[in-house]
C-alpha positions as CSV (number, residue, x, y, z in Angstrom):
1,M,-52.4,162.2,134.0
2,T,-50.4,164.1,136.6
3,D,-49.6,167.8,136.9
4,I,-45.9,167.1,136.3
5,E,-44.9,164.4,133.8
6,L,-41.4,163.0,133.4
7,E,-40.1,161.0,130.5
8,I,-36.4,159.9,130.0
9,A,-35.6,158.4,126.6
10,G,-32.8,158.6,124.1
11,R,-30.5,160.5,126.5
12,V,-33.1,163.2,126.9
13,A,-35.2,163.9,130.0
14,R,-38.4,165.8,129.5
15,I,-40.5,167.4,132.2
16,T,-43.9,168.5,131.1
17,I,-46.1,170.9,133.1
18,N,-49.6,169.5,132.7
19,R,-52.2,171.7,134.3
20,P,-53.5,173.6,131.4
21,D,-57.0,174.1,132.9
22,R,-55.3,176.3,135.5
23,H,-52.8,177.9,133.1
24,N,-50.1,175.6,134.6
25,A,-50.2,177.7,137.8
26,L,-48.0,176.4,140.7
27,D,-49.3,175.0,143.9
28,I,-47.5,173.1,146.6
29,A,-48.4,169.6,145.3
30,M,-47.2,170.6,141.9
31,I,-43.9,172.0,143.3
32,D,-43.4,168.7,145.2
33,A,-44.0,166.7,142.1
34,F,-41.5,169.0,140.2
35,H,-38.9,168.4,142.9
36,A,-39.4,164.7,142.6
37,A,-39.0,164.7,138.8
38,L,-35.8,166.8,139.0
39,D,-34.4,164.4,141.7
40,K,-35.0,161.5,139.3
41,V,-33.3,163.3,136.4
42,A,-30.3,164.1,138.6
43,V,-29.5,160.5,139.4
44,D,-30.3,159.0,136.0
45,K,-27.0,158.4,134.3
46,S,-28.5,158.1,130.8
47,A,-29.9,161.7,130.8
48,R,-27.7,164.2,129.0
49,V,-30.2,167.1,128.5
50,L,-33.3,168.2,130.3
51,E,-36.2,169.8,128.4
52,I,-39.0,171.6,130.2
53,R,-42.2,172.0,128.3
54,A,-45.9,172.8,129.1
55,R,-49.2,171.9,127.8
56,G,-52.0,174.3,126.8
57,E,-51.9,177.9,125.9
58,S,-49.8,179.1,128.8
59,F,-46.4,178.2,130.0
60,C,-47.0,178.9,133.7
61,A,-49.2,181.6,135.3
62,G,-47.2,181.7,138.5
63,A,-48.7,180.9,141.9
64,D,-52.2,179.3,141.9
65,I,-54.7,181.8,143.4
66,N,-56.1,179.2,145.9
67,W,-52.6,178.4,147.1
68,M,-52.0,182.1,147.6
69,R,-55.1,182.4,149.7
70,R,-53.9,179.6,151.9
71,M,-50.4,181.1,152.2
72,A,-51.9,184.3,153.6
73,E,-53.2,182.3,156.5
74,Y,-50.0,180.5,157.3
75,D,-48.0,181.2,160.5
76,A,-44.5,182.5,160.1
77,A,-42.8,179.1,160.3
78,S,-45.1,177.5,157.7
79,N,-44.7,180.6,155.4
80,I,-40.9,180.3,155.5
81,A,-40.9,176.5,154.9
82,D,-43.3,177.0,152.0
83,A,-41.1,179.8,150.5
84,K,-38.0,177.7,150.9
85,R,-39.6,174.8,149.1
86,L,-40.4,177.0,146.1
87,A,-36.9,178.6,146.2
88,G,-35.4,175.2,146.2
89,L,-37.2,174.3,143.0
90,F,-35.5,177.1,141.1
91,E,-32.2,176.4,142.7
92,K,-32.5,172.7,141.7
93,I,-33.1,173.6,138.1
94,A,-30.3,176.2,138.0
95,F,-27.7,173.8,139.6
96,L,-28.7,170.7,137.7
97,P,-25.4,169.4,136.0
98,L,-27.3,168.8,132.7
99,P,-28.0,171.6,130.2
100,T,-31.6,172.7,130.5
101,V,-33.8,173.8,127.6
102,V,-37.2,175.4,128.3
103,A,-39.9,175.7,125.6
104,V,-42.0,178.8,126.4
105,N,-45.3,178.1,124.6
106,G,-47.2,181.0,126.0
107,P,-47.4,183.5,128.9
108,A,-45.1,183.1,131.9
109,Y,-45.9,185.1,135.0
110,G,-44.2,185.2,138.4
111,G,-42.8,181.8,139.2
112,G,-43.2,180.8,135.6
113,I,-40.5,183.4,134.8
114,G,-38.4,181.9,137.6
115,I,-38.5,178.6,135.8
116,V,-37.5,180.2,132.5
117,A,-34.7,182.2,134.1
118,A,-33.3,179.2,136.0
119,C,-32.8,177.3,132.7
120,D,-29.8,177.5,130.5
121,F,-31.7,178.1,127.2
122,A,-35.2,179.5,126.7
123,I,-36.9,179.3,123.4
124,A,-40.3,181.1,123.1
125,V,-43.1,181.8,120.7
126,P,-43.9,185.5,119.8
127,Q,-47.2,185.2,121.7
128,A,-45.4,184.6,125.0
129,D,-45.5,187.5,127.4
130,F,-44.1,188.0,130.9
131,V,-45.3,189.8,134.0
132,L,-43.6,190.4,137.4
133,S,-46.6,192.0,139.0
134,E,-45.9,191.1,142.7
135,V,-45.8,194.7,143.8
136,K,-49.3,195.2,142.6
137,L,-50.3,192.6,145.3
138,G,-48.1,194.1,148.0
139,L,-45.5,191.3,147.5
140,I,-42.1,191.0,146.0
141,P,-40.6,188.4,143.5
142,A,-38.2,187.3,146.2
143,V,-37.3,183.6,145.6
144,I,-37.2,184.0,141.8
145,S,-35.1,187.2,142.0
146,P,-31.6,185.6,142.1
147,H,-32.3,183.8,138.8
148,I,-33.9,186.8,137.1
149,I,-31.2,189.2,138.1
150,R,-28.5,186.8,136.9
151,A,-30.4,186.4,133.6
152,I,-31.1,190.1,132.8
153,G,-29.0,192.1,135.2
154,P,-29.9,194.2,138.3
155,H,-31.0,197.4,136.5
156,A,-33.4,195.7,134.1
157,A,-34.7,193.5,137.0
158,K,-35.3,196.6,139.2
159,R,-37.3,198.3,136.5
160,L,-39.5,195.2,136.0
161,F,-39.9,194.5,139.7
162,L,-40.9,198.1,140.5
163,S,-43.2,198.7,137.6
164,G,-45.0,195.4,137.5
165,R,-45.6,195.9,133.8
166,K,-46.1,193.3,131.2
167,F,-43.3,192.8,128.6
168,D,-43.3,190.8,125.4
169,A,-41.1,188.1,124.0
170,A,-39.1,190.6,121.9
171,E,-38.1,192.6,125.0
172,A,-37.4,189.4,126.9
173,E,-35.0,188.3,124.2
174,R,-33.4,191.7,124.1
175,L,-32.9,191.5,127.9
176,G,-31.3,188.1,127.7
177,L,-34.1,186.1,129.3
178,L,-34.8,184.3,126.0
179,A,-32.2,182.8,123.7
180,E,-34.5,182.6,120.7
181,I,-38.1,183.4,119.4
182,V,-39.7,181.0,116.9
183,A,-43.1,180.6,115.3
184,P,-45.4,178.3,117.3
185,E,-45.3,175.6,114.7
186,K,-41.5,175.7,114.8
187,L,-41.1,175.5,118.7
188,D,-40.7,171.7,118.9
189,E,-38.3,171.7,115.9
190,A,-36.2,174.5,117.5
191,V,-36.0,172.7,120.9
192,N,-35.2,169.4,119.3
193,A,-32.4,171.0,117.2
194,L,-30.8,172.6,120.2
195,T,-31.1,169.3,122.1
196,R,-29.3,167.4,119.3
197,Q,-26.6,170.0,119.3
198,L,-26.1,169.7,123.1
199,L,-26.0,165.9,122.8
200,D,-22.9,166.2,120.5
201,N,-21.0,167.8,123.4
202,A,-19.0,166.0,126.1
203,P,-21.4,165.6,129.1
204,E,-18.9,166.0,131.9
205,A,-17.5,169.1,130.2
206,M,-20.9,170.7,129.9
207,A,-21.5,170.0,133.6
208,A,-18.1,171.5,134.4
209,A,-18.8,174.5,132.2
210,K,-22.1,175.2,134.1
211,E,-20.2,175.1,137.4
212,L,-17.5,177.3,135.9
213,V,-20.0,180.0,135.2
214,Q,-21.4,179.8,138.7
215,F,-17.9,180.0,140.2
216,V,-16.7,183.0,138.1
217,A,-20.0,184.9,138.4
218,S,-20.0,184.6,142.2
219,K,-16.6,186.2,142.8
220,P,-14.8,189.4,141.9
221,L,-11.9,189.1,139.4
222,G,-8.8,188.4,141.5
223,P,-6.4,185.6,142.6
224,D,-9.2,183.2,143.6
225,V,-10.8,183.4,140.2
226,I,-7.5,183.1,138.4
227,A,-6.4,180.1,140.4
228,G,-9.8,178.5,140.3
229,T,-10.0,178.7,136.5
230,A,-6.5,177.3,136.1
231,D,-7.3,174.4,138.4
232,R,-10.5,173.7,136.4
233,I,-8.8,173.6,133.0
234,A,-6.0,171.4,134.4
235,A,-8.5,169.0,135.8
236,R,-10.4,168.8,132.5
237,R,-7.1,168.2,130.5
238,A,-6.3,165.3,132.8
239,S,-9.8,163.8,132.8
240,A,-10.6,160.7,130.7
241,E,-13.2,162.7,128.8
242,G,-10.7,165.5,128.1
243,K,-8.1,163.1,126.9
244,E,-10.6,161.3,124.7
245,G,-11.8,164.6,123.1
246,L,-8.3,165.8,122.3
247,T,-7.2,162.4,121.0
248,A,-10.3,162.1,118.8
249,F,-9.7,165.6,117.4
250,L,-6.1,164.8,116.5
251,E,-7.0,161.4,115.0
252,K,-9.9,163.0,113.1
253,R,-12.5,160.6,114.5
254,T,-15.8,160.9,116.5
255,P,-15.3,161.0,120.3
256,A,-16.7,158.1,122.2
257,W,-19.5,160.1,123.9
258,R,-21.2,160.6,120.5
259,K,-21.4,156.9,119.9
260,E,-23.4,156.1,123.1
């Protein structure tokens, strides 16, 4: 058994965080294994959806305390390299061209919230709670902040970053961090249902839709955005997938990607 498990089957990639005895807390070895799993998913042409799950009672308790002790003794160059490695993990999840679905089976703290925020869909149990308590340790949630701010907005993020208070699944859903809350016995069913729904969609179009959001969200409304969105829809209309989708709709038949 490893801390990060990867399975790819039936067009679905599944990464499972498997360190329940440490509440799935992150350390550098686990982060490296997570990077390696994501790299394999990115190049596997059969994978259409990525699910991220965790074993045990917690989703992810953030940074492992022993790793934090070691980090405090790092020199500046080592500290920066370590931080960039962690930042790259969340970036890799966020920019993966596949839709990502995370099953939040329990508490998510610090970096665990970073994983949740970097995913496209987060489904949680009511017992899941969340803490961004870095300021209580004299730290800040720096490398996870871009993903959290994009998920819940700057005002809500500022309140949580400054207070360091715990918030529950209901508040996380209200803020936009979670897409849905389901009973624990329904978590697998809900994730599987969403995955099936995503598998019905055109895979290249989903990747393009994710990139579209990144493009539009990163720029003010103006000529660049207008031209960029026009270019993107023109490219999709001319693509083989776009033509197949439109033809299938007009012919009242199933598009080819659903038959694979």
